[in-house]
PyMOL Python script that loads the backbone (N, CA, C, O; Angstrom):
from pymol import cmd

cmd.read_pdbstr("""\
ATOM      1  N   MET A   1      13.174  -8.808  19.279  1.00  0.00           N
ATOM      2  CA  MET A   1      13.028  -7.452  18.575  1.00  0.00           C
ATOM      3  C   MET A   1      11.839  -6.458  18.651  1.00  0.00           C
ATOM      4  O   MET A   1      10.662  -6.812  18.584  1.00  0.00           O
ATOM      5  N   GLU A   2      12.567  -4.275  18.902  1.00  0.00           N
ATOM      6  CA  GLU A   2      12.219  -3.858  19.044  1.00  0.00           C
ATOM      7  C   GLU A   2      12.176  -2.563  18.176  1.00  0.00           C
ATOM      8  O   GLU A   2      13.153  -2.148  17.553  1.00  0.00           O
ATOM      9  N   MET A   3      10.785  -1.881  18.198  1.00  0.00           N
ATOM     10  CA  MET A   3      10.604  -0.619  17.629  1.00  0.00           C
ATOM     11  C   MET A   3      11.201   0.712  17.946  1.00  0.00           C
ATOM     12  O   MET A   3      10.703   1.413  18.827  1.00  0.00           O
ATOM     13  N   THR A   4      12.209   1.076  17.291  1.00  0.00           N
ATOM     14  CA  THR A   4      12.954   1.976  17.621  1.00  0.00           C
ATOM     15  C   THR A   4      11.890   3.413  17.279  1.00  0.00           C
ATOM     16  O   THR A   4      11.569   4.238  18.134  1.00  0.00           O
ATOM     17  N   SER A   5      11.557   3.436  16.127  1.00  0.00           N
ATOM     18  CA  SER A   5      11.149   4.457  16.093  1.00  0.00           C
ATOM     19  C   SER A   5       9.969   3.995  14.899  1.00  0.00           C
ATOM     20  O   SER A   5      10.030   2.858  14.430  1.00  0.00           O
ATOM     21  N   SER A   6       8.702   5.138  14.368  1.00  0.00           N
ATOM     22  CA  SER A   6       7.957   5.333  13.165  1.00  0.00           C
ATOM     23  C   SER A   6       8.017   6.430  12.191  1.00  0.00           C
ATOM     24  O   SER A   6       8.524   7.412  12.734  1.00  0.00           O
ATOM     25  N   THR A   7       7.741   6.625  11.121  1.00  0.00           N
ATOM     26  CA  THR A   7       7.487   7.673  10.873  1.00  0.00           C
ATOM     27  C   THR A   7       6.030   6.919   9.655  1.00  0.00           C
ATOM     28  O   THR A   7       5.454   5.844   9.488  1.00  0.00           O
ATOM     29  N   MET A   8       6.012   9.000   8.795  1.00  0.00           N
ATOM     30  CA  MET A   8       4.762   8.295   7.772  1.00  0.00           C
ATOM     31  C   MET A   8       5.658   9.161   7.015  1.00  0.00           C
ATOM     32  O   MET A   8       6.265  10.097   7.537  1.00  0.00           O
ATOM     33  N   VAL A   9       5.765   8.743   5.380  1.00  0.00           N
ATOM     34  CA  VAL A   9       5.680   8.904   4.155  1.00  0.00           C
ATOM     35  C   VAL A   9       4.942   9.611   3.259  1.00  0.00           C
ATOM     36  O   VAL A   9       4.147   8.955   2.585  1.00  0.00           O
ATOM     37  N   LYS A  10       5.020  11.066   3.039  1.00  0.00           N
ATOM     38  CA  LYS A  10       3.819  11.314   2.435  1.00  0.00           C
ATOM     39  C   LYS A  10       4.599  11.688   0.670  1.00  0.00           C
ATOM     40  O   LYS A  10       5.605  12.390   0.766  1.00  0.00           O
ATOM     41  N   PRO A  11       4.313  11.389  -0.430  1.00  0.00           N
ATOM     42  CA  PRO A  11       4.177  10.891  -1.509  1.00  0.00           C
ATOM     43  C   PRO A  11       3.970  13.017  -2.530  1.00  0.00           C
ATOM     44  O   PRO A  11       3.180  13.779  -1.973  1.00  0.00           O
ATOM     45  N   VAL A  12       4.500  13.394  -3.442  1.00  0.00           N
ATOM     46  CA  VAL A  12       4.567  14.199  -3.665  1.00  0.00           C
ATOM     47  C   VAL A  12       2.910  14.528  -3.482  1.00  0.00           C
ATOM     48  O   VAL A  12       2.316  13.507  -3.135  1.00  0.00           O
ATOM     49  N   PRO A  13       1.999  15.738  -3.637  1.00  0.00           N
ATOM     50  CA  PRO A  13       0.365  16.289  -4.118  1.00  0.00           C
ATOM     51  C   PRO A  13       0.319  15.115  -5.718  1.00  0.00           C
ATOM     52  O   PRO A  13       1.031  15.094  -6.721  1.00  0.00           O
ATOM     53  N   HIS A  14      -0.524  14.518  -5.411  1.00  0.00           N
ATOM     54  CA  HIS A  14      -1.336  14.084  -6.772  1.00  0.00           C
ATOM     55  C   HIS A  14      -2.230  14.647  -8.021  1.00  0.00           C
ATOM     56  O   HIS A  14      -3.208  14.995  -7.361  1.00  0.00           O
ATOM     57  N   PRO A  15      -2.415  14.827  -8.757  1.00  0.00           N
ATOM     58  CA  PRO A  15      -4.312  14.557  -9.390  1.00  0.00           C
ATOM     59  C   PRO A  15      -5.368  14.932  -8.938  1.00  0.00           C
ATOM     60  O   PRO A  15      -6.195  15.841  -8.877  1.00  0.00           O
ATOM     61  N   LEU A  16      -4.798  12.933  -8.325  1.00  0.00           N
ATOM     62  CA  LEU A  16      -5.988  12.888  -7.618  1.00  0.00           C
ATOM     63  C   LEU A  16      -6.326  13.311  -6.191  1.00  0.00           C
ATOM     64  O   LEU A  16      -7.541  13.180  -6.043  1.00  0.00           O
ATOM     65  N   VAL A  17      -5.597  13.878  -4.804  1.00  0.00           N
ATOM     66  CA  VAL A  17      -6.035  14.045  -3.723  1.00  0.00           C
ATOM     67  C   VAL A  17      -7.009  14.818  -3.917  1.00  0.00           C
ATOM     68  O   VAL A  17      -7.125  15.853  -4.573  1.00  0.00           O
ATOM     69  N   GLY A  18      -8.117  13.881  -2.917  1.00  0.00           N
ATOM     70  CA  GLY A  18      -9.664  14.356  -2.882  1.00  0.00           C
ATOM     71  C   GLY A  18     -10.992  13.943  -3.373  1.00  0.00           C
ATOM     72  O   GLY A  18     -12.172  14.292  -3.348  1.00  0.00           O
ATOM     73  N   GLU A  19      -9.885  12.643  -4.025  1.00  0.00           N
ATOM     74  CA  GLU A  19     -10.914  11.627  -4.930  1.00  0.00           C
ATOM     75  C   GLU A  19     -11.835  10.070  -4.223  1.00  0.00           C
ATOM     76  O   GLU A  19     -11.437   8.983  -3.805  1.00  0.00           O
ATOM     77  N   LYS A  20     -12.688  10.465  -4.323  1.00  0.00           N
ATOM     78  CA  LYS A  20     -13.217   9.163  -4.283  1.00  0.00           C
ATOM     79  C   LYS A  20     -13.600   8.230  -4.836  1.00  0.00           C
ATOM     80  O   LYS A  20     -14.724   8.092  -5.321  1.00  0.00           O
ATOM     81  N   VAL A  21     -12.011   6.840  -4.843  1.00  0.00           N
ATOM     82  CA  VAL A  21     -12.219   6.320  -5.951  1.00  0.00           C
ATOM     83  C   VAL A  21     -13.091   4.950  -5.580  1.00  0.00           C
ATOM     84  O   VAL A  21     -12.851   4.799  -4.382  1.00  0.00           O
ATOM     85  N   PRO A  22     -13.876   4.001  -5.946  1.00  0.00           N
ATOM     86  CA  PRO A  22     -14.696   3.180  -5.502  1.00  0.00           C
ATOM     87  C   PRO A  22     -14.521   1.945  -5.882  1.00  0.00           C
ATOM     88  O   PRO A  22     -14.672   1.506  -7.022  1.00  0.00           O
ATOM     89  N   LEU A  23     -14.109   1.208  -4.660  1.00  0.00           N
ATOM     90  CA  LEU A  23     -13.565  -0.252  -5.101  1.00  0.00           C
ATOM     91  C   LEU A  23     -14.191  -1.060  -6.008  1.00  0.00           C
ATOM     92  O   LEU A  23     -15.401  -1.036  -6.230  1.00  0.00           O
ATOM     93  N   THR A  24     -13.238  -1.913  -6.638  1.00  0.00           N
ATOM     94  CA  THR A  24     -13.821  -2.218  -7.596  1.00  0.00           C
ATOM     95  C   THR A  24     -14.691  -3.657  -7.311  1.00  0.00           C
ATOM     96  O   THR A  24     -14.264  -3.979  -6.202  1.00  0.00           O
ATOM     97  N   ILE A  25     -15.736  -4.752  -7.736  1.00  0.00           N
ATOM     98  CA  ILE A  25     -16.000  -5.763  -7.655  1.00  0.00           C
ATOM     99  C   ILE A  25     -15.607  -6.328  -6.661  1.00  0.00           C
ATOM    100  O   ILE A  25     -16.148  -6.468  -5.564  1.00  0.00           O
ATOM    101  N   PHE A  26     -13.662  -7.007  -7.429  1.00  0.00           N
ATOM    102  CA  PHE A  26     -12.879  -7.913  -6.587  1.00  0.00           C
ATOM    103  C   PHE A  26     -13.267  -7.334  -5.135  1.00  0.00           C
ATOM    104  O   PHE A  26     -13.616  -7.854  -4.075  1.00  0.00           O
ATOM    105  N   ASP A  27     -13.022  -5.894  -5.618  1.00  0.00           N
ATOM    106  CA  ASP A  27     -12.273  -5.863  -4.127  1.00  0.00           C
ATOM    107  C   ASP A  27     -13.578  -5.857  -2.979  1.00  0.00           C
ATOM    108  O   ASP A  27     -13.330  -6.507  -1.963  1.00  0.00           O
ATOM    109  N   ARG A  28     -14.432  -5.441  -3.013  1.00  0.00           N
ATOM    110  CA  ARG A  28     -15.761  -5.133  -2.747  1.00  0.00           C
ATOM    111  C   ARG A  28     -15.862  -6.771  -1.974  1.00  0.00           C
ATOM    112  O   ARG A  28     -16.303  -7.010  -0.850  1.00  0.00           O
ATOM    113  N   ALA A  29     -15.382  -7.616  -2.836  1.00  0.00           N
ATOM    114  CA  ALA A  29     -16.112  -9.081  -2.669  1.00  0.00           C
ATOM    115  C   ALA A  29     -15.188 -10.004  -1.484  1.00  0.00           C
ATOM    116  O   ALA A  29     -15.332 -11.071  -0.887  1.00  0.00           O
ATOM    117  N   ALA A  30     -13.958  -8.677  -1.557  1.00  0.00           N
ATOM    118  CA  ALA A  30     -13.000  -9.732  -0.701  1.00  0.00           C
ATOM    119  C   ALA A  30     -13.764  -9.178   1.056  1.00  0.00           C
ATOM    120  O   ALA A  30     -14.801  -8.568   1.316  1.00  0.00           O
ATOM    121  N   VAL A  31     -12.477  -9.846   2.100  1.00  0.00           N
ATOM    122  CA  VAL A  31     -13.489  -9.782   2.833  1.00  0.00           C
ATOM    123  C   VAL A  31     -12.152  -8.292   3.731  1.00  0.00           C
ATOM    124  O   VAL A  31     -11.025  -8.011   3.322  1.00  0.00           O
ATOM    125  N   ASP A  32     -12.624  -7.899   4.514  1.00  0.00           N
ATOM    126  CA  ASP A  32     -11.699  -7.322   5.325  1.00  0.00           C
ATOM    127  C   ASP A  32     -10.744  -7.520   5.984  1.00  0.00           C
ATOM    128  O   ASP A  32     -11.060  -7.229   7.137  1.00  0.00           O
ATOM    129  N   VAL A  33      -9.591  -7.896   5.943  1.00  0.00           N
ATOM    130  CA  VAL A  33      -8.870  -8.141   7.269  1.00  0.00           C
ATOM    131  C   VAL A  33      -7.628  -7.152   7.251  1.00  0.00           C
ATOM    132  O   VAL A  33      -6.974  -6.837   6.257  1.00  0.00           O
ATOM    133  N   PHE A  34      -7.508  -6.883   8.085  1.00  0.00           N
ATOM    134  CA  PHE A  34      -5.958  -6.155   8.229  1.00  0.00           C
ATOM    135  C   PHE A  34      -4.581  -7.602   8.459  1.00  0.00           C
ATOM    136  O   PHE A  34      -4.624  -8.507   9.293  1.00  0.00           O
ATOM    137  N   VAL A  35      -3.509  -7.354   7.422  1.00  0.00           N
ATOM    138  CA  VAL A  35      -2.688  -8.153   7.451  1.00  0.00           C
ATOM    139  C   VAL A  35      -1.602  -7.834   7.872  1.00  0.00           C
ATOM    140  O   VAL A  35      -0.719  -7.706   7.024  1.00  0.00           O
ATOM    141  N   PRO A  36      -1.258  -7.592   9.283  1.00  0.00           N
ATOM    142  CA  PRO A  36      -0.109  -6.871   9.434  1.00  0.00           C
ATOM    143  C   PRO A  36       1.369  -8.094   9.377  1.00  0.00           C
ATOM    144  O   PRO A  36       1.342  -9.280   9.705  1.00  0.00           O
ATOM    145  N   THR A  37       2.347  -7.434   8.941  1.00  0.00           N
ATOM    146  CA  THR A  37       3.227  -8.171   8.194  1.00  0.00           C
ATOM    147  C   THR A  37       4.768  -6.933   8.815  1.00  0.00           C
ATOM    148  O   THR A  37       4.675  -5.708   8.732  1.00  0.00           O
ATOM    149  N   MET A  38       5.924  -7.609   9.338  1.00  0.00           N
ATOM    150  CA  MET A  38       7.266  -6.877   9.652  1.00  0.00           C
ATOM    151  C   MET A  38       8.195  -8.068   8.749  1.00  0.00           C
ATOM    152  O   MET A  38       8.380  -9.285   8.737  1.00  0.00           O
ATOM    153  N   LEU A  39       8.696  -6.638   7.905  1.00  0.00           N
ATOM    154  CA  LEU A  39      10.423  -6.770   6.969  1.00  0.00           C
ATOM    155  C   LEU A  39      11.153  -7.071   7.818  1.00  0.00           C
ATOM    156  O   LEU A  39      10.630  -6.772   8.892  1.00  0.00           O
ATOM    157  N   ALA A  40      12.537  -7.712   8.011  1.00  0.00           N
ATOM    158  CA  ALA A  40      13.421  -8.495   8.563  1.00  0.00           C
ATOM    159  C   ALA A  40      14.910  -7.891   6.960  1.00  0.00           C
ATOM    160  O   ALA A  40      15.024  -7.940   5.735  1.00  0.00           O
ATOM    161  N   TYR A  41      15.610  -7.444   8.085  1.00  0.00           N
ATOM    162  CA  TYR A  41      16.617  -7.054   6.724  1.00  0.00           C
ATOM    163  C   TYR A  41      18.023  -7.654   7.250  1.00  0.00           C
ATOM    164  O   TYR A  41      17.855  -7.449   8.452  1.00  0.00           O
ATOM    165  N   PRO A  42      19.166  -8.196   7.164  1.00  0.00           N
ATOM    166  CA  PRO A  42      20.270  -8.460   7.304  1.00  0.00           C
ATOM    167  C   PRO A  42      20.654  -7.622   7.803  1.00  0.00           C
ATOM    168  O   PRO A  42      20.162  -6.542   7.475  1.00  0.00           O
ATOM    169  N   ALA A  43      21.668  -7.625   8.802  1.00  0.00           N
ATOM    170  CA  ALA A  43      23.004  -5.947   9.454  1.00  0.00           C
ATOM    171  C   ALA A  43      23.007  -5.170   8.185  1.00  0.00           C
ATOM    172  O   ALA A  43      22.792  -3.964   8.305  1.00  0.00           O
ATOM    173  N   ALA A  44      23.221  -5.666   6.931  1.00  0.00           N
ATOM    174  CA  ALA A  44      23.965  -4.463   5.595  1.00  0.00           C
ATOM    175  C   ALA A  44      22.324  -4.168   5.081  1.00  0.00           C
ATOM    176  O   ALA A  44      21.980  -4.719   4.036  1.00  0.00           O
ATOM    177  N   ALA A  45      21.393  -3.366   5.760  1.00  0.00           N
ATOM    178  CA  ALA A  45      20.302  -3.071   5.364  1.00  0.00           C
ATOM    179  C   ALA A  45      20.729  -1.563   5.414  1.00  0.00           C
ATOM    180  O   ALA A  45      21.505  -0.922   6.124  1.00  0.00           O
ATOM    181  N   PRO A  46      19.704  -1.195   4.119  1.00  0.00           N
ATOM    182  CA  PRO A  46      19.990   0.715   3.233  1.00  0.00           C
ATOM    183  C   PRO A  46      20.068   1.598   5.081  1.00  0.00           C
ATOM    184  O   PRO A  46      20.153   1.203   6.243  1.00  0.00           O
ATOM    185  N   ALA A  47      19.995   2.625   4.530  1.00  0.00           N
ATOM    186  CA  ALA A  47      19.380   3.457   6.050  1.00  0.00           C
ATOM    187  C   ALA A  47      18.190   3.312   5.896  1.00  0.00           C
ATOM    188  O   ALA A  47      17.616   2.364   5.359  1.00  0.00           O
ATOM    189  N   ASN A  48      17.662   4.429   6.449  1.00  0.00           N
ATOM    190  CA  ASN A  48      16.506   4.358   7.011  1.00  0.00           C
ATOM    191  C   ASN A  48      16.034   5.822   5.626  1.00  0.00           C
ATOM    192  O   ASN A  48      15.103   5.630   4.844  1.00  0.00           O
ATOM    193  N   GLU A  49      16.779   7.005   5.601  1.00  0.00           N
ATOM    194  CA  GLU A  49      16.362   7.588   4.511  1.00  0.00           C
ATOM    195  C   GLU A  49      16.852   7.238   3.242  1.00  0.00           C
ATOM    196  O   GLU A  49      16.840   8.209   2.486  1.00  0.00           O
ATOM    197  N   ALA A  50      17.433   5.831   2.547  1.00  0.00           N
ATOM    198  CA  ALA A  50      17.257   5.301   1.532  1.00  0.00           C
ATOM    199  C   ALA A  50      16.198   4.360   1.300  1.00  0.00           C
ATOM    200  O   ALA A  50      16.044   4.101   0.107  1.00  0.00           O
ATOM    201  N   LEU A  51      15.354   3.721   2.165  1.00  0.00           N
ATOM    202  CA  LEU A  51      14.425   3.033   2.631  1.00  0.00           C
ATOM    203  C   LEU A  51      13.366   3.890   2.553  1.00  0.00           C
ATOM    204  O   LEU A  51      12.416   3.318   2.018  1.00  0.00           O
ATOM    205  N   LYS A  52      13.098   5.131   2.887  1.00  0.00           N
ATOM    206  CA  LYS A  52      11.782   6.264   2.805  1.00  0.00           C
ATOM    207  C   LYS A  52      11.767   6.472   1.117  1.00  0.00           C
ATOM    208  O   LYS A  52      10.775   6.074   0.507  1.00  0.00           O
ATOM    209  N   GLU A  53      12.917   7.120   0.358  1.00  0.00           N
ATOM    210  CA  GLU A  53      12.772   7.494  -0.857  1.00  0.00           C
ATOM    211  C   GLU A  53      12.477   6.603  -1.464  1.00  0.00           C
ATOM    212  O   GLU A  53      12.082   6.680  -2.627  1.00  0.00           O
ATOM    213  N   CYS A  54      12.606   5.512  -0.790  1.00  0.00           N
ATOM    214  CA  CYS A  54      12.417   3.988  -2.193  1.00  0.00           C
ATOM    215  C   CYS A  54      10.785   4.678  -1.827  1.00  0.00           C
ATOM    216  O   CYS A  54      10.350   5.582  -2.540  1.00  0.00           O
ATOM    217  N   LEU A  55       9.934   4.110  -0.593  1.00  0.00           N
ATOM    218  CA  LEU A  55       9.226   4.120  -0.712  1.00  0.00           C
ATOM    219  C   LEU A  55       8.111   5.419  -1.437  1.00  0.00           C
ATOM    220  O   LEU A  55       6.980   5.415  -1.924  1.00  0.00           O
ATOM    221  N   LEU A  56       8.970   6.251  -1.226  1.00  0.00           N
ATOM    222  CA  LEU A  56       8.165   7.292  -1.740  1.00  0.00           C
ATOM    223  C   LEU A  56       8.256   7.387  -3.198  1.00  0.00           C
ATOM    224  O   LEU A  56       7.337   8.050  -3.679  1.00  0.00           O
ATOM    225  N   LYS A  57       9.466   6.713  -4.414  1.00  0.00           N
ATOM    226  CA  LYS A  57       9.101   6.195  -5.913  1.00  0.00           C
ATOM    227  C   LYS A  57       8.109   5.343  -6.199  1.00  0.00           C
ATOM    228  O   LYS A  57       7.635   5.123  -7.314  1.00  0.00           O
ATOM    229  N   ALA A  58       7.562   4.493  -4.367  1.00  0.00           N
ATOM    230  CA  ALA A  58       6.799   3.402  -5.098  1.00  0.00           C
ATOM    231  C   ALA A  58       5.811   3.964  -5.190  1.00  0.00           C
ATOM    232  O   ALA A  58       4.998   3.819  -6.103  1.00  0.00           O
ATOM    233  N   VAL A  59       5.691   4.920  -3.978  1.00  0.00           N
ATOM    234  CA  VAL A  59       3.882   5.080  -4.443  1.00  0.00           C
ATOM    235  C   VAL A  59       3.703   6.494  -4.983  1.00  0.00           C
ATOM    236  O   VAL A  59       2.541   6.900  -4.984  1.00  0.00           O
ATOM    237  N   ALA A  60       4.477   7.168  -5.360  1.00  0.00           N
ATOM    238  CA  ALA A  60       4.278   8.157  -6.500  1.00  0.00           C
ATOM    239  C   ALA A  60       3.406   8.049  -7.748  1.00  0.00           C
ATOM    240  O   ALA A  60       2.819   8.936  -8.367  1.00  0.00           O
ATOM    241  N   PRO A  61       3.478   6.599  -7.979  1.00  0.00           N
ATOM    242  CA  PRO A  61       2.741   6.994  -9.150  1.00  0.00           C
ATOM    243  C   PRO A  61       1.062   5.855  -8.825  1.00  0.00           C
ATOM    244  O   PRO A  61       0.283   5.511  -9.714  1.00  0.00           O
ATOM    245  N   TYR A  62       0.954   5.554  -7.521  1.00  0.00           N
ATOM    246  CA  TYR A  62      -0.120   5.220  -7.494  1.00  0.00           C
ATOM    247  C   TYR A  62      -0.449   5.907  -6.012  1.00  0.00           C
ATOM    248  O   TYR A  62      -0.041   5.370  -4.982  1.00  0.00           O
ATOM    249  N   PRO A  63      -0.913   6.648  -6.002  1.00  0.00           N
ATOM    250  CA  PRO A  63      -1.695   7.936  -4.839  1.00  0.00           C
ATOM    251  C   PRO A  63      -2.451   6.991  -3.729  1.00  0.00           C
ATOM    252  O   PRO A  63      -2.185   6.810  -2.541  1.00  0.00           O
ATOM    253  N   HIS A  64      -3.531   6.435  -4.590  1.00  0.00           N
ATOM    254  CA  HIS A  64      -4.420   5.324  -3.492  1.00  0.00           C
ATOM    255  C   HIS A  64      -3.312   5.079  -2.574  1.00  0.00           C
ATOM    256  O   HIS A  64      -3.681   5.324  -1.425  1.00  0.00           O
ATOM    257  N   LEU A  65      -2.094   4.690  -2.633  1.00  0.00           N
ATOM    258  CA  LEU A  65      -1.512   3.583  -1.796  1.00  0.00           C
ATOM    259  C   LEU A  65      -1.480   4.589  -0.491  1.00  0.00           C
ATOM    260  O   LEU A  65      -1.228   4.101   0.611  1.00  0.00           O
ATOM    261  N   ALA A  66      -1.691   5.740  -0.602  1.00  0.00           N
ATOM    262  CA  ALA A  66      -1.232   6.749   0.511  1.00  0.00           C
ATOM    263  C   ALA A  66      -2.556   7.248   1.026  1.00  0.00           C
ATOM    264  O   ALA A  66      -2.452   8.049   1.954  1.00  0.00           O
ATOM    265  N   GLY A  67      -4.092   6.879   0.530  1.00  0.00           N
ATOM    266  CA  GLY A  67      -5.062   7.074   0.657  1.00  0.00           C
ATOM    267  C   GLY A  67      -5.579   6.061   2.084  1.00  0.00           C
ATOM    268  O   GLY A  67      -4.900   5.233   2.689  1.00  0.00           O
ATOM    269  N   ARG A  68      -6.870   6.438   2.309  1.00  0.00           N
ATOM    270  CA  ARG A  68      -7.791   5.371   2.948  1.00  0.00           C
ATOM    271  C   ARG A  68      -8.795   5.130   2.954  1.00  0.00           C
ATOM    272  O   ARG A  68      -9.611   6.047   2.864  1.00  0.00           O
ATOM    273  N   LEU A  69      -9.229   3.779   3.062  1.00  0.00           N
ATOM    274  CA  LEU A  69     -10.459   3.316   3.419  1.00  0.00           C
ATOM    275  C   LEU A  69     -11.836   3.931   3.442  1.00  0.00           C
ATOM    276  O   LEU A  69     -12.273   2.924   3.999  1.00  0.00           O
ATOM    277  N   ALA A  70     -12.835   4.642   3.339  1.00  0.00           N
ATOM    278  CA  ALA A  70     -13.937   5.008   3.831  1.00  0.00           C
ATOM    279  C   ALA A  70     -14.980   4.464   3.640  1.00  0.00           C
ATOM    280  O   ALA A  70     -15.199   3.813   2.618  1.00  0.00           O
ATOM    281  N   VAL A  71     -15.804   4.618   4.559  1.00  0.00           N
ATOM    282  CA  VAL A  71     -17.308   4.429   3.795  1.00  0.00           C
ATOM    283  C   VAL A  71     -18.512   5.171   3.169  1.00  0.00           C
ATOM    284  O   VAL A  71     -19.522   5.064   3.864  1.00  0.00           O
ATOM    285  N   ASP A  72     -18.656   5.833   2.138  1.00  0.00           N
ATOM    286  CA  ASP A  72     -20.365   6.807   1.831  1.00  0.00           C
ATOM    287  C   ASP A  72     -21.580   6.800   2.942  1.00  0.00           C
ATOM    288  O   ASP A  72     -21.908   6.084   3.889  1.00  0.00           O
ATOM    289  N   GLN A  73     -21.936   7.680   2.471  1.00  0.00           N
ATOM    290  CA  GLN A  73     -23.358   7.814   3.309  1.00  0.00           C
ATOM    291  C   GLN A  73     -24.276   6.663   2.837  1.00  0.00           C
ATOM    292  O   GLN A  73     -25.448   6.405   3.111  1.00  0.00           O
ATOM    293  N   LEU A  74     -23.466   6.119   2.124  1.00  0.00           N
ATOM    294  CA  LEU A  74     -24.898   4.442   1.448  1.00  0.00           C
ATOM    295  C   LEU A  74     -23.876   3.023   2.071  1.00  0.00           C
ATOM    296  O   LEU A  74     -23.944   1.851   1.703  1.00  0.00           O
ATOM    297  N   GLY A  75     -22.856   3.707   3.235  1.00  0.00           N
ATOM    298  CA  GLY A  75     -22.866   2.432   4.002  1.00  0.00           C
ATOM    299  C   GLY A  75     -20.939   1.657   2.827  1.00  0.00           C
ATOM    300  O   GLY A  75     -20.182   1.077   3.605  1.00  0.00           O
ATOM    301  N   ARG A  76     -20.637   1.681   1.987  1.00  0.00           N
ATOM    302  CA  ARG A  76     -20.559   1.442   0.893  1.00  0.00           C
ATOM    303  C   ARG A  76     -18.781   2.284   0.875  1.00  0.00           C
ATOM    304  O   ARG A  76     -18.321   3.419   0.759  1.00  0.00           O
ATOM    305  N   ARG A  77     -18.233   0.754   1.088  1.00  0.00           N
ATOM    306  CA  ARG A  77     -16.920   1.817   0.905  1.00  0.00           C
ATOM    307  C   ARG A  77     -15.651   2.006  -0.228  1.00  0.00           C
ATOM    308  O   ARG A  77     -15.836   1.468  -1.319  1.00  0.00           O
ATOM    309  N   PHE A  78     -14.700   2.556  -0.069  1.00  0.00           N
ATOM    310  CA  PHE A  78     -14.344   3.209  -1.470  1.00  0.00           C
ATOM    311  C   PHE A  78     -13.184   4.023  -0.744  1.00  0.00           C
ATOM    312  O   PHE A  78     -13.176   4.247   0.466  1.00  0.00           O
ATOM    313  N   LEU A  79     -11.809   4.602  -2.009  1.00  0.00           N
ATOM    314  CA  LEU A  79     -10.891   4.478  -1.351  1.00  0.00           C
ATOM    315  C   LEU A  79     -10.695   6.386  -1.583  1.00  0.00           C
ATOM    316  O   LEU A  79     -10.807   6.975  -2.658  1.00  0.00           O
ATOM    317  N   HIS A  80     -10.429   6.929  -0.418  1.00  0.00           N
ATOM    318  CA  HIS A  80     -10.143   8.356  -0.047  1.00  0.00           C
ATOM    319  C   HIS A  80      -9.031   8.849  -1.156  1.00  0.00           C
ATOM    320  O   HIS A  80      -9.286  10.048  -1.043  1.00  0.00           O
ATOM    321  N   VAL A  81      -8.372   8.826  -1.779  1.00  0.00           N
ATOM    322  CA  VAL A  81      -7.151   9.861  -1.638  1.00  0.00           C
ATOM    323  C   VAL A  81      -7.003  11.097  -1.423  1.00  0.00           C
ATOM    324  O   VAL A  81      -7.327  12.064  -2.113  1.00  0.00           O
ATOM    325  N   ASN A  82      -6.416  11.018  -0.272  1.00  0.00           N
ATOM    326  CA  ASN A  82      -6.092  12.357   0.701  1.00  0.00           C
ATOM    327  C   ASN A  82      -4.862  12.069   0.794  1.00  0.00           C
ATOM    328  O   ASN A  82      -4.557  12.867   1.680  1.00  0.00           O
ATOM    329  N   ASN A  83      -4.051  11.604   0.582  1.00  0.00           N
ATOM    330  CA  ASN A  83      -2.742  11.934   0.842  1.00  0.00           C
ATOM    331  C   ASN A  83      -2.224  11.843   2.053  1.00  0.00           C
ATOM    332  O   ASN A  83      -1.128  12.372   2.234  1.00  0.00           O
ATOM    333  N   GLU A  84      -2.717  11.330   2.877  1.00  0.00           N
ATOM    334  CA  GLU A  84      -2.026  11.620   4.341  1.00  0.00           C
ATOM    335  C   GLU A  84      -0.701  10.271   4.337  1.00  0.00           C
ATOM    336  O   GLU A  84      -0.398   9.737   5.404  1.00  0.00           O
ATOM    337  N   GLY A  85      -0.266  10.005   3.488  1.00  0.00           N
ATOM    338  CA  GLY A  85       0.985   8.985   3.880  1.00  0.00           C
ATOM    339  C   GLY A  85       0.528   7.426   3.792  1.00  0.00           C
ATOM    340  O   GLY A  85      -0.633   7.016   3.817  1.00  0.00           O
ATOM    341  N   VAL A  86       1.749   6.634   3.680  1.00  0.00           N
ATOM    342  CA  VAL A  86       2.373   5.777   4.743  1.00  0.00           C
ATOM    343  C   VAL A  86       2.974   5.308   5.525  1.00  0.00           C
ATOM    344  O   VAL A  86       4.168   5.244   5.232  1.00  0.00           O
ATOM    345  N   HIS A  87       2.578   4.717   6.927  1.00  0.00           N
ATOM    346  CA  HIS A  87       3.030   4.642   7.461  1.00  0.00           C
ATOM    347  C   HIS A  87       4.380   3.515   7.777  1.00  0.00           C
ATOM    348  O   HIS A  87       5.027   3.603   8.821  1.00  0.00           O
TER     349      HIS A  87
END
""", "prot")
cmd.dss("prot")
cmd.show_as("cartoon", "prot")
cmd.util.cbc("prot")
cmd.orient("prot")
């Protein structure tokens, strides 16, 4: 299998953009691990543009999914809703 292209999908600006959302106690208790995932579709997979459109629809109501984890001046992790997009 070979990756032939990659892109960032950015949702429309949301009122929360720029906010620093603190993590819940459950998020803080979780282990900080990246879990790589690969999705494989059969030959009749939808077009790339259709997948991008569906991803945008999924991210729009949850702007924190397009943000990034960050650390404040006290060393606490938080979600920075910066609208950078989803890879």
